[in-house]
N, C-alpha and C positions, 0 to 999 in steps of 0.2 A: 474305532479313529481310523482304521486304515481304510475302510469303504470310503468314511466323510472325505477323506485328504484323496482318494481316487476320483470320489463322483466330483470334485474338484476341478480336477486338472482334467476330467474329460469335458467339461462343462468349458473351460478354456479355451481346451483348444478347438473347441467347437465353434465358440466367441471367434476365436484366431481368422478361421477360415472363411469368417463371414467379413472382414475387415469393415465394419461399418457399424454405426450407434444400433442401438435396437429395431428390428427391421419387422415387416410381417408379409410374409407371403401364403399363399395358398395355390392348391389344384387351380389348372385354367392359366390364361395370358390377356394380356388387354384387348389383344383382336381376335381372341375368341371368344372373350366376356362381353368385351361392350361395343369392339369397333377401333379401325385405328384414326380414321378422316372423318369428321364431322358427316359427311354422305353415308360412311360406314355405321357411324351413331344413330344419325335420324332417320337410318329406313331400316333401322332392327336384322342389319349386313343382309336384308331381302336384295339390294342393289350393290351389296361388295363384289360379286360375278362379273356383273356392268358397271364399273366405276372409270373411267379414264384418267381418274388422278394415280398418282403414286402408289397407293395402296392397291391396286390389282397387284402388285408385285407380288401379296402374300396371300389374295382371295384365288387372283386369276392371273399369271401374269403373260399370260395370253393376249391379255384384256389391253397389255400397256400398248398397243399398236394402231389403236382406235383414234387415237389424238397423236399426230405428228411430229406436233411441238413439245422441246423440253421443257421440263417445268421445276421449280424449289418450292418446296412448302416446308412451313412449319407451322407445329401445331400443338393445345396444348387442351387436354382432358383433366378433367376434375371429378371423379366420382366420391357420392355421398352415402353411405350404405346406414342401414339403421335395421340391425339383423338381432334378434327378439328371440330368448328363448324364454317361456314363458311358464313359472315352477306349476305342476300337477303333484307335488307335493311325495314325499316316499311310499310306494305300493308295499312295501315290505312292512312295515311297520317298525323298524329296527332303530329306528336314530333319525333325527332332524336332514331335512333337504341340503344340498350347497348352499350355503350363503353369497348371494349375488348383492351387487350392487344397482337394484333397479333389473327390470327385466332386458334391457340392450347389453347382449351379450359384445357388439364390435360396432363401434362406429367409427374406425381406422378409413379416414379418405384415402384414396388413390387419386395420385397427384401426378402427371406423365407429361415430357416432352416429348415432341414425334418432329423427326426431322426427315425428308426425304427430299431425293432428287432424280431426277427422272432423263435420258438425255439419247438421242439416235447417236449409234458409233460409226455409220458410214462412211465417214469420212476420215477413218481412221484404218478403213481397209481399201481395196481395189474393187471391190464390189459397188453395186449402185441399188443394190439391194438394201432396204431399210433393216437394221439390228438392232433395234431397243435395250438399254441399260437402265437399269435402276437401284438405290439402294434406298432402304428406310429404315432409322433405329430412335427406338425410345430409352427415354431414362426416367426413370422416377423421383419424386420429389420435385419436377419440375427441372429437372438436369441435375439435381446433388447427388442422389440417390443412384447408383451403378449395378450394384447388389442385394437384391432382400431374398432373405433364404429363411425360414423357421419351420422348423421340424420335431413334433411336439407331442405328448401325453395329456389330457385335459379331461381334470376333473369335473368340470364346471359344463363339458362340450365344445368343440368348435368348429365353425364351420366350413365345406367342404371348399367351396369355390368363390372364394374373395379374399379381399387384403391388399396390401400393394403387389404389385406385377415388378416380376427382375427386370436385367438389362434386355430390351427387343432388339435384335437383330438380323433384318433378311436383305439378300442379293440377288441379282439374275434378271433374266429381259426376254424377250416376247421377239418373234421372227413370222412374217407370213407364209404359210408354205405352200398353198395356192391360192386361186381367186376366191375369196368369201371365208378360208380356212387359215387359220392362226397358232400356231401353238408360244408356248415357253414354259420356264423352266425359274425357279429359284430355290437357295437353299437358305433355312432357317437357323442361326448359331445358338444353341444353348451351352453353357457350363459346364465342366465335372470338376468338381473343384476334392483336390486331396491334403490332409494336413499329417503330419508324422509329428508326437512331440515325445521325448526322451528327460527322463529328468527323475533326482533322486531329492529323497525330504525328508526331515524329521516329521514327526508325530503332531506337532504345530502345525505343519503345511510353509515351512522355512525352506525351499528349494536350493540345489546345487547341480554345477554340472548338466545344466536345461541345452537343450537342442529342439529348434523346431522350424521345423519346413514347411512350405505352403504352397502347393501349385495348381491353376489351376488350364485344364484344356480344352479343346472347343468341339463338340458334338457337332455335327451336321447333318441336316435330314433335308429329302425335297419338300420342294414344293412343285409339280407337274399338270399343266393344267391343257385344254384345246379349245376355241372356239367357231363356231361355224354360222355364217352371214347367210341364211337358203339361197334370199335372191341371186347374191352374188354367186352364191355356189352353181345355183341352176340356170340365172338369165345372166350372167352380167351385170351389165348397167342397164341393162332394158327393164319395163316391168314385168312384174314375174305373178301378179294376180296375188292368191292369196299367202304364198311365201312372200311377201313384198313384206318389208320392216322384222320379220322372226330370226330370230336369232336363239340357240342351244350354246351352253356350256358345260365343261364338266371339270373337273380339278378332284387332287388329288394333295393330302397334306399329311407327310407323314407326321408321327407321333416323335411328341419332344419333352425334354424332362430337364431339370435343376438337380442335378447328384452331388452330397458332397459324403466324400469318406476320411473319416479320423482314424487312425491310430496313435493309441497312448499307453505307455509304457514307462513304471513307476515302479524304484525300488526304496526301500527303508531300510537302511545299517540299520542291523539291528535284530529287525522284523519281518521283511518282505526282502529277501538278498536277492542278486540276481541270478535270472535274467529277470525278475519282481513280474510284477503284473501287468498284464497286456489286454489292454480294454479295445476293441472294434466295433466301430461304429460306421455305418453306411446305409444311410438314408434320400430322400428323393423330394421334391418339393415343385409345384408350378408344373405338374404334367400336362398335355394333354394329346390326345391321344388320333389314333390313323382316322383322319377325318375325309368321306369321300362325299363330292359335292355336285349335286347335277342343277342347272336352271334352265329356262325358259326365258326370255324378254320379248316383247310384243312391240313395235313404234304404233300407237294408234294416229298417232298424225305426227308433223314434225316436230310438233311441240308438248307430247304427252307419250312416255313409254311406263310399261306397268311389267313388275316379275315376279314370277311362284319359282325359288328354290328352293332344295330341298339335301339336307345335309345326314347323312350317317357316319357318327362319332362310336369308334369301338371302346366302349372303354371296360371292355372285359377282361381286356388285357391291362388292365392295372392290377388286378389280382394276384398276378407273377409277380409283378415289381414290387408289392406288399408287402409279398411273402418272403424279399428277398430284402427287406426293410426291416433291419435292427431299431427301428425305433417305435414303427407301426405293424411290426407281424404278425403280435398276438389280437389287431384288431378283426383279423380274419374276416374282415369289408369284403359284400360280397356285390358285384355289380352287374350291370347290364347294358346292352349297346341300343343305343336310343337315336329316333330319327325324328329331326329340329326341322319343321316347316316353317317358310318364312314367307312374307307377301310385301310388295312395296310399290312406290308409283313413284314418278318424278314430272313433275309440269313445267316447262320453260313460259311463264308469264311475258317476257319480251326478249330483246337483247342483255339487258342488265338483270334482271334479277330470273332466278330457277329455284320452284318448291318441291319439297317431298316431306314424305310418309311411308312408314313400314309398322309389322308388327311381325310378331313370333311367337311361337307356343315352344318352351323346351319341359321334356320331362327331366325328372331327378335319374342319374343313372346311381344312384345308392340303393339298392334295395335292404340291404340292411340294418334294421331297426336297432339292432346292437350291434357296437363295435366297442370292444373293453379296452380301457382304460385310452384309446386315442378319441372316443366317444362323439364320429362326426354327426354333424344336422346338414340337412339338405333336401330340398324343396323343389316342386313342378315350379315351373314362373313363365307369367306372361309379359312381353317385353310388346313396347312402345315405342316411336321416336318420330319426333319430325324434323325438317331442318330444310334450311334456306342457304341458297348464295348467291350474291353481290359481284356481278361482274363490270369491271371497269375499263374498255379498251385503249382508254388514251389518257390513264394517271398522270400527276403534277411529276412533273421529274425523271420519272420512269420512262424507259425508254419501251417498253410491253405491258401486256395486259396482265392488270392486274385481278383476282379473284378472292374473294373474303367467302366464308364458309361458316355456319355456325348448324351443330345439331345438339339436341334434345332426347333421352332416353328414360325409360320409366320401366323397371322392373318389378314388380308384385311376387314376391315369394308365396305362396300358398302352405296354409296351416300344416302341421304333417306329426306327428307324435313321435318320441324317439325315449328308450330305453336307457337309461346311462348306466354304466358296468363298469366293473375291475375288476384285474386278480388282484388287489390285495388280499391278503390273509384276514380275515375276521369281519369282512365285509360280506352283509345281505344283498343280493343282486336280486331284482337294480334298485341300484339305492335312492333316484328318482326318475322320475316322467318328466320331459317337459315338452311343450310345445312349439315347434321352431316356424318363424316365419318370418319375414322381413321387407322393407320398401330401400330401393336403391334409384338415386337420381344423378344421371350421367349428362358434365356438360361440355363440348367441345368445341373449339373456334380452330380453324385455323387459317394462315394467307400463301395464296401461291402466287408466283412469280411465273407467267409463261412466256417463253422464250424460244 
């Protein structure tokens, strides 16, 4: 009875940390899983390093210098998931497999509202050299849910990278260092929450002398980048032969995580006396590893450009983080660093219409097919995207040009078998084998006002 009461209060403390209705989250974030603005979504992030819009702040802040105009963007992103776990039965013959309501393990939508602002700060200084500043923020459930956190064990299995995404916040800027060489830096901000619960209770669960405190601290990680326009570097404004239209970009994004720590202390007069029983929970969610990016862009003409980019994602570091995680430490999950290739192109049809497309292939960083109690599922995936932009130079009422963007992305998760296991006594492992796969459809739209 004491342990049941204690478990209830441990769960209550964790719920207090979320300060929201039931929510779901997973490793990754909106920007790295789908893309921030429609151009990022529609090119499978292949042109994100070379996007002149405010989302460059996250992928390549040096590229903020490419368009001297300020901009205000408001966007919506809707991700529809059908992530499946098809049971192959119990290989040990020691009982029935887990009962599920169909094969669909997760169909929770991701619905994020994004707002971004970019401006030139030159007028605020005595310098004539342009300094560009930008800020971008995203809030889940179209602005209604600022925090989505979930860290749990799962008998049915749980997908490693999807579900709702937590609050996204990034700010920074870019400037030109020399002719054709630009640099930028920004800070990605995530939260570390801490909760403390002290209470006295009887065996029926009635409490008194309660004390609950919750705090949230920002954790700041850097985004650093540099961009080279080689015709400008070598030849200035003159024609530069094979170097004309060639650009390269390099970026580093530091690892981020949403972390929650809970300390719960409970006394039960006559049963559990002071100082009571203390339960400590320290767990992470929405982890994104260190990411190194490099890309090459070539302007084949004034109207057509294409890019190839490569990302190195250092997922092995997550093993150390999970070893300190009091919810997932028993999983002993093994991860590998992965390389993600992307290719994309953009065609400016005329002064009003721009079309874009892209593709990427992402290996699963999860090497383990068994992660006891946690039971992570993840697969390699193919990513395809298409996008379009409509530019209105002189819109009615407005004094500045208006741009409307739309992006669609499809992610196909390949089939992969996993063995579900548990550390619970009396269970023959693995108690079930499942085949994980899925489909993800992402729709994104935005309106941008240039000024």
